[in-house]
N, C-alpha and C positions, 0 to 999 in steps of 0.2 A: 243911262248913266251907269247902270250895273254892268252892261256889256263892255264899257270902256275899262272898268276896273278889272274885269276878267282878262281882257287883252293885255293890259299892263302887267298882270300877274304872270301870264304865259311868257311875255318877253323877258321879264325879270328872271324866270327859271332858265330860259335859253341862254341868257347872258351868263348866269352863274355856271351852267354846265360848260360853256365854251371857256370860261376863265379857268375852271378846274382842269380841263383837258390840256389847255395851253400851258398852264403852270406846271403840270406834270411833265409835259414834253421838255420844257426848258430846264426843269430840274434834272431830268435824266441826261440831257445833253451836257449840262454843267458838271455832272459827275465824271465824265470822261476827261482824261488828260488832254491837254492841247496837242501833244505829239503822239498820241496813241493811234497806230495805223488802223485803217479800216480793213476788216477781214476780207481776204480774197477768196474767190471760189476754189473749192477743193480740186487738186489736179488728179488726172486719171492715173491709177496705179498700174504699172506694167509688170508682167509676169513672164518667167521662163520655166519651161518644163525641165526638171532635172531628176536624176535617179535618187530615190529615197528608200531607205529600209522600212518595210511595213511589218516587220517582226524582229524579235531579238535574234541576231546572228552571232553565234559563238565563234571564237577563234578556231580556225582550221576547217570550218564548214565550207563546203563547195556551194557557191551561190547559184541559184537557179530561179528563173521566172516561174516555172511550173510549180515550184514549192512555195509560191507566194512570199518570196523573201524580199523582192524589190519591185518597184513600180515607178512610173513617171508621175510626178506631181508638180503643179504650178508653184513657183517660188517667187516672191517679190524681187524684182531686179535690185531694189535698194539694199536688200539683205542677202544677196547671192554670196556664197563663199568664194574664196580666191580660186579654188580648184573644184571642179565638179564634172559630172558626166551628163550627157544629154541623150545617150543611146543605150538601151538595155543590152544590146549585143556586145558592148564593150566590157561588160561585167559578167555576162553569162558564162558559167563554167569556171570562173576564177575562185580563189579561196580567200576567206577572211583572215587577214594577218593579225587582227585584234578583235576583241568583242565590240560589235557594232550595235548601239541601242536602237530601239524602235523609233521611227520618225526622224532619224538622223540622215542628212545627205551623205552619199557615198563619196569619199575623197580617194584620190589615187594612192595615198599612203596607207589606206585601210585594207587594200587588197593586193594579191599577188597572183600572177599567172601560174599555172601548173609548171613546176620546175624553175620558177623564177629565182634569180640569183641574189636578190637583195637581202641583206641581213638586218634584222630589227632586234629590238630589245626582247621580243618574245621568242626569239630563236631563228634558225635558218629557214628561209622560204623553201629550201630544197626538201624539207620534211612534209610539204603539202603534196601528197600524191594519193592516188587511189588505184586499186581497191585497198581497203583498210586491212585486209588479212595478209598483206605482203610487207616485206621489209626491204630496204635498200642495201645492197652488198656489191662492193667493187672488186673486180678482178683485172690484173694486168693482161693485156692481149697484144700480140704482135700483128703485123700486117695480114698474115694469112688467117690467124685465129679470129680477127676482127672483120672477116668477110671483105677484105681489101678496103676497109673503112667505108663501106657502103651503109653502115648502121646509122640510124637516126633515132632520136627519142620517139618512143611509141611502137617501134618494131618488136615483133615477137620472135624469139630464137629458142633453139634447143642447144644443149651442151654435149659435145662428144669428147670422151676422155680416152687417151692412149696411155697404157701403163705396162710395165714389165713385171712378169711373175718369175720368181727364181725358186730353186729348190732349197729347203731348209730342213734341219732336223726338228721334227715335231716336238720333241721333249726339250732340247736345248734352245730351240728357236734361234739357231745360228746357221750360217750358210753351209751347205753341203759341198764337197764331202768332208766327213769328220777326220780328225787326226787320231791316231791310236798309238798305244804303247802296250806291248805284250807283258803279261805277268808270269814270271818263271815259276815252275813247280818247285817248292822248297825241298821236296824229296828226291828231285832229279839231280844227277851228277852235274849236268850242264846248267849254268845260271845266266846264259846269254839272253838279253832282252832285245826286242825289236820295236821300232817306232817309225812313224811316217804317216802318210795320207792313206786313209782307208780306201782300198780298191776292191778288186775281186780276183778270185783264183781262177786260172784257166790252164789248160794243157796246151803246150806249144806243139807245132807240127812234128818236132823231133821226139815227142813223148814226155818231155820234162815239164814239171809243174812250175807255174810262174804266177806272180801277183801283178795284175794290170792296174796302173795308176792313171788318173786323169792327166792328160798332156797340157791342158789349159783350163782356165776358169770355166765353170759351167755356163753355157749360153742361156740367157733368159728368154722366156716366151713373151712376145709382144701381143697384147690383147687390146682391142679397140671396142668400145661400147658406147651406146647412147645412154646418157644419164638423165639429167634434169630436162624436163620438157616445158615449153610455153613460159619461158622467162621473158620479162618485158624490159626492153632497153630504156633506161631512164636518162642516161647521159653518157657521152663519149668525151674523154679528156678529164683534166683536173678542174674540179669545181672552183677552186680558189682563183685560177687564172680568169675564168669567165666571170666570177664575181667582180673583179676589178673593172672589166669592160662594162658590165651592167651598171655598176655604181657610177662610173664616169658618164655613161649615157643618161642615167637618170638625173645626174647633177646638171646637165645642160638644159636650160629652160627653153621651152618652145616659144614661138612667136606669139604675142598677144592676139587674141581673136575677140571681136566684139560679141557679146552675148546675143542670143537670138531674141527677137522682140523689139529690136531697134535701140532706143536711147536708154540711158541710165544703166546702173549696175556696175559691178567690178569687172575688170578685164579678166578674161579666161586664160590662165597660164598654161594649163595642160589638161588632157583627159577628156576633151569634148570630141564630138564626131568629126570635127575639123582637124584635131591633133590626135592621131591614133597612138596607142601605147607603143613604146619602143620595142621592136621584136627582139627575141632572145638571140644574142650573138652566137655564132657557130664558129668552130675552129675550121678554117679553110684548108689548111695543110696539116695533116696528122703526122705525128712522129712515128718512128719505127715501133715503139711500144707506148701504148696509151691505156690508162685505166678505163674500163667499161663498167658503169654502174647499172646493175640489174635489179629489178623488183622481183623478189622471190618469195615463195612460201617458206616458212621457218624451217621445215624439215629439209627443203632443198638447199637452204643456206648451209646446213650441217654437212650435207653431202659434198657440196662444192668446197667447203672449207677443208674437209678431210682429203679430198682428191688433190687440192692445191698443196697442202702441207706435205703430203706423201710424195710429191714430185711428179704427178701425172701431167701430161701435156694436154691442155684444154683448148678446144676450138669451139666457136659459135657457128651455128648453121642457121641461116635466115629462113623464116617461115613465110608462106604467102600472106599477103595482107588480108586481115579478117579471119584467118584460120587459127583457132585457139583450142581445138580438140586435142585430147591426149590420144596418142596412137599406141597400139600394142607394142610392148617392148621387144624390139628385134633381138635376135640371138647375137651375142658378142662374137666378134670376128678375131680369129687367131690363125696360126699356120694350118692346123688341121682343117678348119672350116674352108680356107681358100683352096687347099689341095683337093678336098672332096667336091666342092661346088663347081670348080672349073676344071676338074679332071687333070690336074697337073701331075707330072710323073714324080714318084717318090724314090726312084732309083737314079743314081748318077748316070750321066750320059757316057756311052761308049764310043762316041763319034771321034774320028781323028782330028776334028777341028773344033774350035771354040769361038764364040762371038766376043767382040770387043766394042766398047763404046765409041761412038763417032761424034758426039757433041758434048759441050760443056753444060752442066746443069744451069738452068736459067735462074737468075736472081733479080728480084724487083727492088729497085731503090727509089726513094722519094727525095727529089731535090728540094732543099729549103727555099722559101720564097725570097726574092731579091730584097736586099736591105735598102729602104728609101734613102735617097741622097739628100743631104742637108743643103739648103739654099744659102747658108751663111758662109 
């Protein structure tokens, strides 16, 4: 009889436990709203490797992978920016157009290529160049002085100057010969004065004294010298014209490209490995006279400024690629140097004949490009 009571007690405990568990389950089910959706399994997050700044990059800094400035980092496709880069080589060597915070993706609007033309609120991108100890200075050049327009950005050149030296009075700093006026002796009976151009006294073949005057203005001495060495060509032509072409090119959107990794993410508008940056436009046909922007040391800028303002004829001579050494300054060339070096005669010819020219001097002209015909 006692065993039956024990069995009944166990069954009663089991029934109570089942009732509590079942009641709890129904209570939790009744707490949910009738329309509440059942949670779905979490979807796989897709990532795309994009270029990200891994340190603070100040405006004007040249970006380099070796300096640990940028790296590739996975970025969720759902949060990809509109524009981004997927190749470090697209940014290597370019300059920061603004301050770029650490951890920020690199956008095309944040950087500029060396010599890029775009203008931003932070200033002209033309100011981003190296080395930092140089400044940009523009000189007008003609077809000959510009090496027949063979110059391209990055070339190294020397500057040759031709100038004329003329005789001056060292005290007056005026052109020679001087004018004179005689001062009569107040004690003399004759008070005649003389004036004219100062010459020299000579004795004529008949024994009479004479004053010899210049028959024409004094001929100047032409001197040619090598001046500034190892200047860097920064640009050929007017920057403003190229700015307009560059801005127009940047305003043209590239075709959308699906981000790497497959589905999801925003369309890539420009700046990926599939859409290379627009190359810097070049002037195909140069004019007769074009400004050439050089990168110079500051003391060399003063030399060129002085030579240009005094009216010297300046020409650029192209250096071999990769040659940046300074050479020993050669001796300036003028008439005496040419006569001595090439043993030219210094006395006039006594031949009964004289040579005459047989050809017209050659002149190089550049034809303007044909004007496109309108279809209207």
